[in-house]
N, C-alpha and C positions, 0 to 999 in steps of 0.2 A: 318661820313656820306660819305665823299669823298672816303675813302677806300672801302666802301661797293659798291659804284657806279663803281669803277675801276674793282673790282673782281666779279661784278654781274654775268657775264656769267658763270664763274667757279663755283661760289656759287650756281647758278641756277642748274647746273648739279648735284652737290652734293645733293642739296635739293630735286630735283626731285626723286633721288634714295631713298630718305628717306620718301617722301610723301605718299608712299603706306601704311605706318604705321602712317600717320598723326593723325588720330583720330579713327582708327579701334579698335574693341573690342578684344575679345579673338583672338589669332592668327588664320587667316583663312586657313593656310596650314594644320594644324593638330588639333588645339583646336576646332574650329567650326565644322568640320566634325565629330570629336569624340563626341562632345556634342550632335550633331544631332542623332548620333547612340545611345547615352544614352537615349534620349527621345523616340526613336522608341522602344528600349528595354523595357523601362518602360511601354509603351503602350501595347506591346505584353505580358508582365508579367500579365497584367490585363485581357487579352483576350485569344483567342484560348483555352478556357476552357469550351466550351459548355454552359450549364446552369449556370456556375459559372463566366461567363464573365460579362463585363459591360452590363447593360440592353439592350442597343442599339445593342450590337454585339453578343447576345447569339446564333444566327444562322449564324454568320460570321466565316470565317476561313481566316487567313492572312498568305500568303506564299511570304513574301516580299524579300526573298533571293533565290527564285526558278526560277522565270521567267525572261526573258531578253526582254527589251524594247529599241527600237532604237530612238535616239533623238540627239539634239545638246548639246555638252558640251564644256567647256572652255579648249582648248588645250594648250593655251599659255597665261599667265596672262599679264596684261597691266595696266599702270597707268592712261591713259587718253583716252577719245574720241578725235579725231583730233581737233575738234573745241575748246576743252578745252586747248590744247597745244598752239594753235594760240594766245590765250590771253597773253601768257607769252612773247614770243619772236619769231618773224617771222623766223629769221635765225636758231634759235635753233630747231624750230618745224620741219623743213625739216630734220634735222639730227636725231631727236628723233623718228620720225614716225615708223621706222622699229624696234625700241627697246621697245617702250612704249605703243603700241596699241595692245590690246588683240585680240586673234583669237579663233574661234569656229570651231569644226569639228563634223561630225556625227559619232555616235558609239553606241554600245549596253551596257546597264548596267541593273542590277536588280533594282527593286524599292528602296531597301535599299541603293544601291550605288547612285541612283539619289538623294535621300534625303540627303545623306552625301555630295554629290557633291554640292548640293544647299547651304550647309553651307560654302563652299569655294567660289562658283560663286557669292554669294550675295555681295562680296567685289570687284567685277570686273565690270568695271574699278575702280581701288582702290581709286583714288583721288576724283572723283565725288561722288562715293558711300560713302566715309568716312564722308563727310559733312552731310549725311542724316541718320546717324546711332546713333542719340542721342534723348533721350526722357526724359524730366524732368517732372514728374507727379505732382510736386508742383506748377507748373505755369499754367495759364489758357489755355484752349483749343485754339489752334492756335498760341501759343507762347511757345511751349514745345521743340522747336528745339535748336540746338547749337547756342549760342551767345557769348560764352567765347572766348577771344583772346588768342592765344598761348603765353605762358609765356616764350618766348625766343626772342632774338633780330631779327636775320635775318629771322627765320621761320615766325615770326609775319608779317614781310613785305611781304613774299611770300603768306601767307594766304590771305592777303588783295587784292591780285591780282585776287582772285576768287570771284565771286558773290555768296553771301550766298543764297542758295535756299529756306531758310525759311521753310524747310520741316522737320518734326520730323521723327524719325525712325519708329514709328508705322504706321503713315500715309503713309510713303514711302513703307513699306513692304506690307501693305494691298492694296494700290493702287485703281485703278478703272478698272472695267472690260473693256477689249478691248483697253486700253491706250498704244498703241505700238508706238515706235519711237526711234531714235538714242540715245537720252539722257533719254528715259523713262525706267522704270523698267518693263520689259516684264513678268518676272516670279513672279508676285505678288500673294498675297492670292486670290484676286478677279479673276484674270485671271486663277489661278489654279482651282477655282470652275467652271469657264467656260469650261476649258479643261476637267474636270471630267464629267460635264453634256454632253458635246459634245461626249465624249467617250462612255457614256452609251446610247446615242441616235444614234450612228454611226453603220451602218450595216457592213461596211467593216472592217475586222479584222486588217489589216495593219494600216489603218488610226486610228482605235480605240487604238491600242498599241502606236502609235506615240503621240496621245493626252495624254495618261496616262503617258508617259515619261515626257512630259511637266508638267503635273499635279504634279508628284512627285518632280520634280526639283523645282516647285513653292512652294510646301510645305517646301522643304529643305531651300529655301531662307527665308521663313517666320519664320522657326524655328531658323535661324540665328538671326533674330530680337528678338525672345524670349530669346535666350542666351545673347544677348546684354543687355536686360532688367534685367538680373541677373548679370550684371557687374557694380559695383558702379560708375565708371567714366562715364558711358554712361547714367546714370539716375541722375547725379549731375552736368550737364553742365560743364564738366571738359575736355577741349581740352588737349591732352597729346601726342604730337608727339615724336618720338624717332628715332635715327639713330645709326648705329654701330660705332660711334666715341665718344670721350669724350669731345668734344667742345659743351657741352650741353647749355652753356649760349647763344650760337648763334643758335643752331640747335634743341633743344628740351628739354622737361621736361616730361620724360616718367612716366607712371602710374606703380607703383610697383606691384600691383596685376596682371595686364595684363602681364607685362614683366616676372614675375616669373611663371605664369601659362603656358606661351609659353615655358619657359626654362625647365619646368618639362617634356615636351614632346620632347625636342630637340633631345635627343639620346635614347628616350624610348617611343614608341608608346602607351604603357600602363601607362604613367605617371600620368594620371588623374583618373585611375581606383579606387584608394583608396577613392576618394571624393564622389563617387556615392553610397557608401555602406549604408549611413544613410537614415533616413526618413525625408521628408519635415515637416516643422512646421504644426501641425494638423489643426490649424485655417486657415492657408494659403491654405492647401489642400482642405478644405471644401469650401472656396471661389472659387477656380478653378472649383470644381465639380458643383457649382451652376451657373457658367458662361454660358451664351447662345451665346456669340459672341467672336471672336478672340480678338477684341479690349478690352473686359472686362478682358480676361486672361492676355493680355500684360500689361494693366494698373495696374492690381492687383500685378503682379510680380514686375513691376517698382516701385510701391509704397513701397512694402516690402523691396526691395533693398535700395531704397533711405532713408528710415526711420531707417534702422538698421546698415548701414555700411558707413564708411568714405572712401574717397580717401585721399592721402597724402596732397593734396592741398585744401581740404574742411573740415579739422579738425577744430572744434570750441568748445567753452565751457570754463570752469574754471579748470585749472589743480590742482593737489593735493596740490600744494603750495599756491593756491589762485590767481595765475596769469591768466588773461583773455587771451585766445588763439583765434586769429582771423584767418579765412581761408586765404590762400595765393592767391587763385584765387577768383574773384568777391567778395571781402570782404563786398561789399554793400548788398549782398544777402546771408544771413546766413541761413542755414537749421535748422529747429526746432529740428530735431532728426537725429542721436544720438548726445549727448553732453558729453564732458569731465566733470568729477566731482571727487572730492576726494573719494566719496562713492563707486565708481566703480573701483578705483585704487588698485591693489594688485599684489605683486610680480613683479614689474617693468612693468606691463601691465594694460591698461584700458580694462575692461571686460564688456560684456553685455549678458544677457540671451535672446537668440533668439529661440523661440519655445521650443524644448526639449533639447537644448544644450547651453553650454556657449561658447561665441565667444570672441577671442582677437581682440579688435578694433584697437589698436595701442600701441606703446611703446614710452617712452622718454629716453630710455637707449641704449647706444652703447655697443655691446657685442664683446668680443674677445674669440673665441673658447667656446661660450656659457657662458662666465663669464662677468658680467656687468663691464663696464669700466668707463663710464661717462654719464651724463645727457645731453639731447639735445632737440631740438624742436620735438614734437611728429611726428612719422612716422610709416609706416608699414614695418615690417621685415618678414622674411620667415615664422616664427611661426604664425604671424598674417594672412598671405596669406593662409597658409594651414588650419588654424582654420576657416577662412571665407569661403574658398572653400568647406569645409565640410558641411556648411549650405546652401551655394548658389547653388552648383551643384545639390543636391536633390530637391531644389526649382525649378530649371530649368527643371529637369526631370519631375516633377509633372506638371508644366505649359505646357511643351511640349506634354505630353500624352493627356492633355485635348484639346490642339490645334489640335492634330491629330483626336481626337474624333469629334470635330466640323467640320473638313475638309472632313471626309468621310460621304457621304449622308446616310440617314436613309432609307434603302430599306427592303422590305419584299417580299418573293416569296411565292406564295400560289398555291396549287392544288385545284381548285374550284370544279371539278367533276371528277369522275373515275368510269366507268361502268364495269360490269363483263366481257364484251367482249374486254376491253382494251382501249376504247375511253377516252381520258384525255384532260382536259382543265385547264388553270391556268392563273395567272396574276402576274406581278411584280409591286408593289405599292411603290411609293416614298412619304414619310411623310415630308411635308415642315416644315421649322423652320426659325429662325431668320437669319440664314446664307444662306439657300437655300429656297428662297421665291417663286420660280417658280417650278412647278412640273416637274420631270424628267420622260419621257416616254421611257422606255427601248426598244431598238431594238438590236437584236443579238441572239446568240446561247443560248439555254436552254437544259440542259441534265437531263434526268430522270435516277436515279441510285437506285439500291437496297441497303439495309442496309449493304450488303457485298461488296459494291462499284462497282458491275457490272453495266455496262451501259445498261439500258433497252430501251432507246430511245433518239433521238436527234431532236430538233425542232428549228424553228426560231420564235422569238417573234417579233411582230409588234405593236408599240404603247402600249407596256406593257401587251400584251395578247399573249397566245400561245395555240395551240391545236394540236392533232394528235392521233395516235393509237399505242399502245405498245402490245406486246404479253402477254396475260393474264397468270398469275401465281397464284397458290392458296396459300393463307396464307403467303404472302410475303410483307414486309414493303418496301415502295419506297419513294423517295423524289425528288424534282426538285431543280436545282441549276444553278446560273449564275456566270460568272467570269469576272473581269475587272482588269487588271494591277496587278495581284497577290492577289486580294481580291475575295473570293468566298462567295456568299450568298445562303443559303439553305432554303428550305421550311420545315415546320413540316412534320414528316413522316406520311404516309397514308398507311393503310393496303389494299392489293389487294387480291381479291378472284377470282378464275376462275369460269366461269359460270357453273351452275349445268348441268348434262347430260340432253339432250333433251328427254322429254317423248313423246312417241307416243300417239296421240290423241285417246281417247276412244269414240266410236260411241254412241250417245245419242238417246234415243227413241223419245224424244221431244226436241224442242228448248226453250230457255228462253229469254224474252224480257223485257227491262226496258227503261224508258225514263225520261227526266227531261227538263223542260222549266224554264229558269232563266232570269228574267228581272225586271225592276223597275215597280212594280204593284201598282195600286190604288184600294182601297176597299171602300165600301159605308160608313164604319165607322171603328173605332178601338175598342179594347176591353181591359179592365183592371179590371177584376173581377174574381171570382172563382179561385183565385190563378193562373191565366193565363193572359198573355199579348199578344196583337196582334196589331201592329201599322197599322194605316190607309194607309200609303204609305211607301214603302221601296223596296230594292232589295229582291226578294223572289223567292222561287222555288216551282213549281207545279210538282210533280214527282210520279212515280209509287213506290210501297212499296219496291221493290228490290233495287232501287237506293239508298235510304236512309239507307238500311241495317236493318230496323226494322223487316220486314217480307219478305217472298219470293215474287218474281215478277210474271209476266205473264208466263204461260206455253202455248206455241203456236205450231201449226203444222208446219211441214217442208214444204219447197217450196217457190216459189216467191210470191205467194198469201197465206196469213196466217190468222188464227183466233185462239183465245184462251181465257182462263179465268185465273183469279188470283188463286193462290193456295188457296184451301178452308180453312176456319177457321172462328171463331167467330169475328175476328177483321176486316175482309175484304171480299168484294165481288166485282166482276167487270169482264168486258170483253174487248177485243181488237181485231181489224182486220185491214188488210192493205195489201200492196204489195211493193216489193223491188227487185232490181237486184244489180249487182256488182258496179254500178255507183251511184245509189241514192235510197232513200226511196221515192217511188212515192206518197203514202198517208198512213195515219194512223188515225183511230178513236178509242176512248176509253171512257168507263164509269167506275167509281170507287165509291164505298161507303166504307169508312174507319171509324173505331170506336176505341177510346182509353178508357180504363177502369182504375178506381182508384184501389188502393190496396184492398180496402174493397169490391170491386166488382161492384160498380156503375159506370155509364158512366162519363167521364170527358169532352169528345169532340167527335163530329161526323163531317165528311166531305163528300160532294157529289161533284164529279168532272166529267166534260165532256170536252174532248179535241178532236180537229181535226187539223191535221198537213198535210203538203204536200211539196214535192220537197225539201228534205233535202239531200245534196250531201254526198258521202262517205267521211269519215275522211281521212286526208293525210296519216295516218298509214295504211289505207286500210283494207284488209281482212287478216285473219290468219287461222291456223288450228282450232282455238278455237272460231272464230266468225267474225262478221263484225260490224263496228261502223259508224254511220252517225252523222254529226256535222255541225252546222252553227253558226257563231258568229254574235252578234248583231251589232258590229261596224266594219267598214273598217278602220283598224289602219294605213294602208298605206296612206290614204287620210284624216284621222282623221274626219270621219263623219259616221252617221248611215248607215248601209247596208240596202237598201230598200228591198232586197230579204228576210231579216229576218222577216219583217212585213208581207210580202206576204205568208211566210211559216206557219204562225199561222192563221189558218182559223177560229177557234172557241175556246174559253175558257169559261167555266161556273164553278164557284167554290163557294160553300156555306158552311159555317162553323157554327156549333151550339155548344155553350158552356154550360156546366152543373155545378151546379144545376140551374143557373139563366135562362137558356133557351134562352139567348140572341144570335142573329145571326149577322154575317157579310157576305157580298157577294162581289165577284170580280166585279170591275167596268171597268177598262181599263189599258192598258200598255202605259207608257210614252216612246215611241221609241226614242225620241230626247234627253233623259237624257244623259248628257255628260259623256263619258268614256275616255277622252283625257289622264287623269292621268294614267288610267289603261293601255292604249296603250304605253305610254312613259316608265312606270315602269312595264313592262310586267313580270319581275321576281317576283314581289311582289304578292303572292297568296292571300293576305288579301284585296286587292283592288277588289271590286265586278265588274263583267262583265256580260253582257247578252249573252245567248247562248241557243241552243237546242241540246240535246244529245239523240240519240236513239241507243241502243246496242242490238244485237241479238247474244246470246251465243249458240254455237253448242254442247259443251261438258261439260257443267256445271251441271252434274247430282248431285242432292242433296242426 
């Protein structure tokens, strides 16, 4: 103890240089960025295939290596925040600030580069981060963080100088939206979703791109956590510091799996490529596919790793000779699985079937040049590490692709209308889910493109809607698309037709008139006989024959004052007269007698109608070469109340109906002008909601 006190400052320096790897998972310089790229690659292999992509992304296109986004990146790594160093030694802190404090700079990276960088930056500052990168799925929620003491003498004393944050790796990576601070994790999953939502609702392109840079880095730091959950020491509460010296009894007890995985990439950037070739355990992949939150994905992977793989210090069970093997670390807490047993021992290795492959769990044999030399306490050798990596890396890829699936919002772009003259409207709809519970209302550019990728129009969406006009083209397929941070979302294609050539109007000898009065009408009684039904009160139309389409309407004389008769026939008889100009229908009177016949020839129904209208304004469409239309609504939808002018416009209605063969009659009683039409006003696009109105149309050129 005395010697340790004398050499504490020197030992502190050496230890600080080692603490960056105190408890970190896969190496953050190469392993983690590479694993993040593997996860993105796995996601892209499932998508960018049109209709063969994942259901959510059939109309998405990902160009994560094409665009550049400006944001902050770690330009110099560091072990601590200043306040963390102060806890060690006041004099040493002043000397160490320039060497151990990390730095950030602004720069441009592609989305793929930001995601890869997040695999690295999640470990910066290394020492505070390293305490927060453990997750033991076998322990109760709230107690899954690192509690293991370092199994080395001096390092254990140094570890105790830090306050345990009591935060597990999953909780740390997910974080809370908006939780920013010097010791807080800014690039969390929750903040990443805030950045994406902000980007999609931001009108300014530069600000949108900056938010997407933050979002992709946040995803990268979350994928770092996913990779950690596919690393046995990080899900089995096994602290495992190491330094590049052999005084391990004082300074560390490294994890064989992590050390070798880092070594594979030391002089070979492609050193992990061989491990991503296989497929993940099918049952595990199905669980990921059914996951609705990032926490589900992370916990599922951690459970899989914990249950199927040892670390050197957590090996337990009964060896092939019948000896009980206890774990080196926390022997009081022994994991249920895996377990050593004679039944799984073969060829100097303990083996386990993991999904669709056999994995070497550990060996109890020292080898020289691949030849067995002697027996020893079970441990992991290079063959074990490679065997386990061949199962764990595909599992990490599969978990990562579903993390990305959950991170990208579910958006759909729709062209809601397209007219022959090129007027177009559309909307961008966000489907909420368990990750994105608040709807995103898109603001920003919308491009209209043809199937040959020509740009037909550019518009700005506001609160998820866009409109504008494009040049009409005949028989051309078009679609709308939006883009954010290397992600493009497209609409279904819609066929565009150019308007037909305008025909010159043909002068008519006579004009044609039709009218309809639609309102909530009450009658003296209802009728339910003679295979005919007629309700006593309902929204009902009193109309001329031409409006309903059964028979021709009135043929009237030209001019501002008119009179005319119904087209003659055994079904109808009647007359009409009135006056109009370009602003309004001044007045109209009409009488009609209409008859319906059965197939056998006998009458089924007769109607007698007398109508008198006045002061109906011209419709907003106005006049055209083919006629003029007058219209008045029954309700004032701006103020949500009946329009008093509607009642004044209906001077007289008499309507009597006789049904055959019973001879029973019903007669018009009155109109309920106060019948609420609030729903119809609010949902005006829904044509099935009845509304009250008067329509009178005079056609100039509808020769029959």
